[in-house]
N, C-alpha and C positions, 0 to 999 in steps of 0.2 A: 230260454225265456218263455213264460207261459203267455198265451194269447187267448183272446175271447172271440169265438165265432158266433155270429148272431143266428139264432134259430128262428124258425117260423113262429108267427104269433100263436099263442095258446088260446084255448077256448075262453079263458078268463080275462083276456086282454093282453096287456104288455108282458112280455116274457122277462125272465131274470136277465138274460143277456142284453135285451133291448134297454132295460133299466140301467144296466151298467154303461152302455153306450151314451145314454143321456147324462148320467152322472159324470162320466169322464169328460164329456164335452162341456157340460155346464159348469162343473167345478173349476176346471181350468180357466174358463172365461170369467167366472166370478173373481178369481185371483188376479187375472189381467186387469179387470176394471178396478179392483182394489188398488193395484199398483198405480193405475192412471189417476185415480181420484186423490190419492195421498198428496200429490203435488199441489193440486188446486186447493185442498183444504188447508195446506200449510204454506200458502204462497207468501204471506207477509213475513213469516219466520225465515223462509228460504231467501226472500229479498234481503233481509238483514244479514244473513250469513254469507251470501255469495255476491251481493252487489253493495257491500258496505262502503265502497269508495264514493257513493253518491248520496245526496240528501234523501231523507226518508220517503218523500213522495215519489222521487225518481226510482228508488229501490223497488217500490211496489209496482210501478209501471213496468220495469224490466222483468220482474218476477212474473207478472201477468202475461207479458208478451212471450216469455219463454213457455208458459203454460199454453198459450194460444198456438204456439208453433207446433205443439203436439197434435192439435186439431187440424191445422192446415196441411200437414203432411200425410194425414190418414188416407186420402184418396190415392196418393202415390204408393203407399203401402198396399192398398187394395190392388193396384195395377201390378206391382212387382210380385206379391205373393199369390195373387189370383192367377197370374200366368204360371207360376211354379205349380200351384195346386191343380191346374187343368192339364199340366204336362206330366208331372211326377206323381201326384196323388194328394188326397186330402189329409191323410193321417200324418205324413212326415212334414207337410207344410205347416200345419198348426202345432206340431211339436217344436219346430224351429221358432215360430212366432212367440210361443210362451217362454222359450229359453231366452230370447232377446229381451222380451219385456221384463222377465224376472231378474235377469242379471243386471239390466240397466237400473232397475229400482234399487237393488241391493248395493250397487256401486254408489248411488247417490247417498246412501246411508254411511258409506265409508269416505266419501270425497272430502278432502280438507277444504276449509272455507277460504274466502278471499284474503283474510288476514294472514293466512299461513302460506298460500302459494300464489297470491296475487291474481292477475288477470286470467291465469290458466283455470282458476276455479269456475268462473261463470262460463267460459268457453266449453269446458268439459261438461258442465251441467246442461247447457243448451244442446250439445251433441247427444247426451243421454236422453233428453226430452224428445229429440227428433227420432232417435232409435225406438223409443216407446211408442210414438205416434205411428211410425211405419209398421211396427209389430202389431199394434191394435188394428191397423188397417187390413192386415191379413188374417187376423184371428177370427173375427166375427163370421166372415164369409165361409171360412173353413169349418167352423163348428156348426153353423146352421146347415150348410150343405151336407156335412157328414151325417148329422142326425136325420135330416129329411130323407136322405138316400137309404137310410135304414128303416124308415117308418112305413107301416102298412098303408096302402091306399085308403083314403078316407079318414086317416088319423094324423096327417102331417101337421095340421094346425095344433093339435094336442101335443104331439111329440116336440115340435119346435118351440112351443110356448115356454118350455122349461129354459131354453136358451135365452128367451126374452126376459126372464127374471134376473139374469146375471148382472146386468148393468145396475139395477136397483139394489140387488144384494151386495154387489161390490162396493157401492157407495155406502150402504148401511154398515158393512163390515169395517170400512175405513173410518167411518165416524165413531164406531164403537172402540176400535183400537186406539184412536187418537184420544178419545175421552178417557179411557182407562189409563193410558200412559200419562196423560196430563194430571189426572188425579193422583197417581202413584208417585210422580216425581215432583209435583208442585210447579207452578207457572214459571218461576225463575229458572229452575234446572231444565224444565222442558224447553224453554227458549234457547238455553245455552247448549244442551247436548241431548236432552230427552227426545227431541223431535226426530232424531236418527233412528230410534227404536222401531217405530212402525215400518220404516224402510227396510231395516235389517231383518225384521220378522218375516218379510216377504220371501226370504230364501227358504224358509220352512214350507211355506205354501207352494213355492216353486218345486221343491223336491217331491211333495205329495202329487202335484199335478203331472210332473214328468213320469213318475213311477206308474201312475194310473194310465196315462196315455200310451206308454210303451206296451201296455198289455192289449191294446186295440189292434184289430185287423184293418185293412183298407176297406173303404166303402164298397159293398158288393156290386152296386151299379157301375161305379167307376172301374173296378177291377175287371168286370165282365167286358166293358167297352174296350179297356186297354188290352185284354187278352185277345180280343177280336181284331185288334189293330185299327180301331176306329177313333182313337183319341186324337185331339187336335195337336198339330205341330206348330201352329201359329195362332194361339187363342186371342191375342190382342187384335190381330188383323180380322179374325172372324167375328170378334165381339163388337168392335168399333168401326171397322172398315167396311162392314156389310150393312147397308142401310136398313134392311129388314130387321136385323138384330139391334142396330144402333137406335132405331126408332123406339124399340121396346125399352132400351136403356133410358132414353129421354122420358118416355111415358112413366117408367118406374120412378124416376126422380121427381118429375113435375106433378104427376098424378097420384103419387103415393108417399114417397119417402120425404119429400120437402115438407109437406104438411105434418107428417108424423114427427119429423125432427123438431119443428118449432113447438108443437104441442107438448112433446116430451120434455124439452129443455125449459119450457115455461112452467110446467107442473112440478118439476123437481129442482131445477137450478135457479131460475129467475124468481121462483117463490121464496127460496132461501135468501137470495140477494135482496128482494123486496122487503122482507122482514127485517134484515139487518141494516141495510144501507139507507132505506127510505123510511121505514116505520121505527127505526132505532131500537129494535128488540135486541137484547144482549145476545152475544154469540152462543152462549151455553143454551139458553132457552130456545133460540131459533133452530139450532141443530136438533134439539130434542123434539120440537114440534114437527119438524120435517121427518125425523126418524120414526116417530109414531105413525105418521100418515103413510109412510112407506111400509111399515110393519103391517098395518091394517089392510093396505091395498094390494100388496104384492101377489096374493093368491088370485087376483082377478086377471093377471096375465094368462093363467091357465084357463080360467072361465071363458075368456073371449077367444082363446085359441081353440078350445073345444067347440064353442058356438060357431066359429068360422068354418069348421068342418061340416056343419049342418046347413048354414044359410049363406055361406060364402065369405070371402075376405073383404071384397069391396064394400058391402053395406056397413060392416063394423068399422073399418078404417076411415072411410069417408064420413060415416055418421059421427064418429068421434071428433074428426076435424071440424065438422059443421057445428056440433053442439058446443065445442070449445070456443070456436070463433064467435058464437052468439052469446056466450055466457062469461067469457074472461073478464070483461069490464065490471059487470055486477058482482062477480065473485071476489075480485080483488078489492072492490070498494067495501064489501062486507068484511073482508079480512082486516081492512083498516078500521072499520067500525068496532070490531072486537079486540084487535090487538093494540090499537092506539087511538081510543075514542077522542082524546083531546086534540089530536092532530086532525082528525076528520072534522071536528067542530071548527077548528081554526081555519081550515081550508075553506069551509063554507061561509064563515063570518068575517074573515080578515081579508082586506083588499091590500095587496102589496104591489107597488109599481116601481119599475126602474125607469126614470125619466132621463133621457140622454139624446144628444144629437145623433141621428141615425148613421151619420158618416163615421162615427166613432164606435159603432157596434158591429162586431164581426159575427161569424158563424161559430156556434159553440159545439157543433157536431164533432165528437172526438172519441170514436168507438175503441181505438187502440190505446188511448190515454197518453199519446206522445206529444200532443200539442201543448205549448205553454202560453197561457193568456196573460197579457200585460196591460191592455187598454182598460181603463176604469169601468166602462160599460160591461165588458166581458167578465172581468173579475167579480163585479157586483152580482151578475146573474149566476156565475158559477158558484159563488159563495151561497147564494140563496138556494140553488139546486141541491148542493151538498147538505144544506140544513133542512131539506125537505119542505121548503117554503114555496107555495104556489105564487107565482108572480106574473105580471104582464109587463111588456116593454112598451113605453109610451114615448113618442117623438118629442124631443125638446127643441129649443131654438138652435139654429146653426151656431156652432162654436161654443155652445153652453157646456157647462160641466155636467157631472153625473150626480143625481140625487135619488135617494130611495124614499118613497112615500108610503107610510103605513097608516091605513085608515084615514087618509087625507092629511097626515102630519109629516112634514119634511124631517128626515133623519140625516144628520151629517154622515157622509161616506168618505172614508179614506181608502186609497187604492191598495188594499191588503189582500193577498191571494188566499191566505189560510184562515184569517180571523178578522172580524170587525165587531168589536164589543158593542158599539152604539147600535148597529143594525140588529145584532142578535138580541140585545136587551129590549129593543122596541118590538120585535116580532113576538118575543116571549111575553112581554107585557100585554100584547094584543091577544094572547091565547095560545100561541104555539108552545108545546110542552118542552121542558128541558130534558136533556139526556138523563135517563134513570128515573123519569117521572113515575110516580106511584101508580098511575093509571095504565101504564104500558104493561102488556102481558109478561109475566115472569114465572118460571117454574123453579120451585125450591129443590126438587130432586127428580130423577127420571120417571117416577110413578105419580107425580103430581099432575094428573090429567083429568081429575074428576071435578075440579072447580069449573063453574059455568064458562068463565072467560077462556080458560085453556081448552076446554072441551069444544067450544065453538070454533076456535081457530084450527084445532086438529081436524074437526069435521069438515071445514072448508078446504083445508089442504088435502084431505082424503078425497074429496070430490075431484080436485085437480089430478090426483094420482089415478082415479078411475078413468079420466080422459086419457091419461098416459097409457094405461093398460089396454084401452080400446084400440088405440092407434098402433100400439107397439106389439101387442100380443100376437096378431095374425101376420105381421109384416114379413117375418122370415119365410113362412110357408108361401106367401104370395111371390116373393122374389125368387125363391127356388123354382117355383112352378112356371115362372115366366120364361125361363131360359133352358136350352137344351143341355144335356149332361156334359158334352164335350167342351163347352165354354161357360158352364154355369158359375163356377167359382169366380172367374174374371168378371163376367157380366153383372152378377148381382152385387159384388163387393163395391164397385165404383159408385153407382147411384146411392147405395146405402151410406157410404162414408162422405159423399158430397152433401147429401141431405142432412145427415146428423153432425158431421164434422164441421161443415161450413155454415149452412143455414141454421142449424141448431146450436153448434158450439160457440158461434159468434153472437148468439142472441143476447145473453145478459149484458155484455158491454155495449152492443148497439142499442138495445132498448134503453139503457140508462143514458146513453148519449142523446137519444130522442127526448128523454125527460129533461135533461139539462138544457137542450135547445129550446124547448117549448115552455118550461116553467110549470108543467103539469105532471104530477107524479104518476098518472095513469097513461100518459101519452105513449110510453114505451110499449104498451100492449098492442098498439097498431101493428107492430112488426109481426107477431105471431098471427094476429087476426087476418091480416092481408094475405100472408103466405098460406095459411091454412085454407082460406077461402079460395085462393087460386087452385090449390090441390083438389078441393071439392069439385070445382067446375071441370077441370081437365080430366080428373079421374072418372067422374060420372060420364063424361062424353066419350072418352077415348080408351080408358084402361080396361082391358078384358078381365072377366072373372076367371079365376084359375083353379078353384077348388077341385074340379073334376078332371084336371089334367093328369094323364098317366106319365109320370116323369121317367119311368123305366123304358118308355117307348121313344123318348126324345134323345 
């Protein structure tokens, strides 16, 4: 088998072998993210296939919970594979992670649905999702560490920034494959069997990734340390049982990755959710709008990675968190102005109240979607939230029933969980737009981006992506530089996956739960604003600058 030995940096900059190292690490990670995002993009179809024994709303909840399970286990994957990577080596560990991820995804494409094998179908599906999450928990740290340990001093931000493009490119690739397959098969066939094609295609991507990674050598820094007998025998104990290193892990999480995670997921995932679920933009258009913003913005991961080599990691990451925290509210309001102007006008001009005895009103906070509301006060507010109607809850007399008041007029309310024609008709008569309203932004085809309304929305989403590239572009270099070689894989992986898998991954559901609880379509933005602000304060006061650290000496 041929292998690649990395040569010294040439006068012109990056050598051919260094480019191959980056390509091999980044390409495999793109494919892993592609696999991971497929499930989220097709959650509703997967719910119908594997949770068909339940009502439609419950199917979607179970499908989303299975998706969330992949996020929740990522830190455990970081611990398991981080330990292996610090004992055995970087190369073989992230070879194992891509095999687990790729095979799990391929098997989903082959897995019989619930109508065929019953309860075994959802059980196997959840097991595969857990395997995907564990594998992804080990993949990022391995790829980032491997590239950083090959990079010349003073260029780690630049070299590792290519790894930072992989999540965005993986999302972009998954959207393209789904869009192409949907168009080729038609919606009916896609829902019946065509959804399996993107999962099955992943085996080709897996084969390419494995072939490329098999040609790599071990990281030279790690190999030298191992040859000298200095590698860690107990990386978990050294990483988390030692307060000096454990403190750095906490600082990396709270003063860096936590804010980066919420800014990233707001700019890429919550923006898509906001367009579809709150502004009622059709799925085709919403995905194209986000895809264009990603296409235009992805190169800035490299720009900010290079800049971090010159001015430092902290100013860019914390600057991105601060700017995002200060501007999220006005940017999302401008997205509403351009994407659904009638909704913005209705929110400003229409007063909607739910009048009820406070004793009959519960808490609507439901981030995992498992709670079932039955009290009239709760179903009324949940219905208004799902309809993107801004409302206020007003105390009624003790023992009184529930009524909805639209611009001072009482509207009969029946305790219906999914629909209430009288209330819907009243808010629409007061100005709230109907689904498919002509004023809502809509793209006729993928290149329909030059009309003012479409261009304005793409431009605003592009600004959100710029925030993402600021906080995410330099983060791998910073994490690598914070920790010594012997426990680097373990130490950097855990804060990364808690910050992104938990604080970031749970953001869309939690933010919408805040929206439903408050009746304000923008209230969910407090989630990223608060956590990004905390990161700015902690990072500014306590997180060390790392750009000049010599990682070969640690």
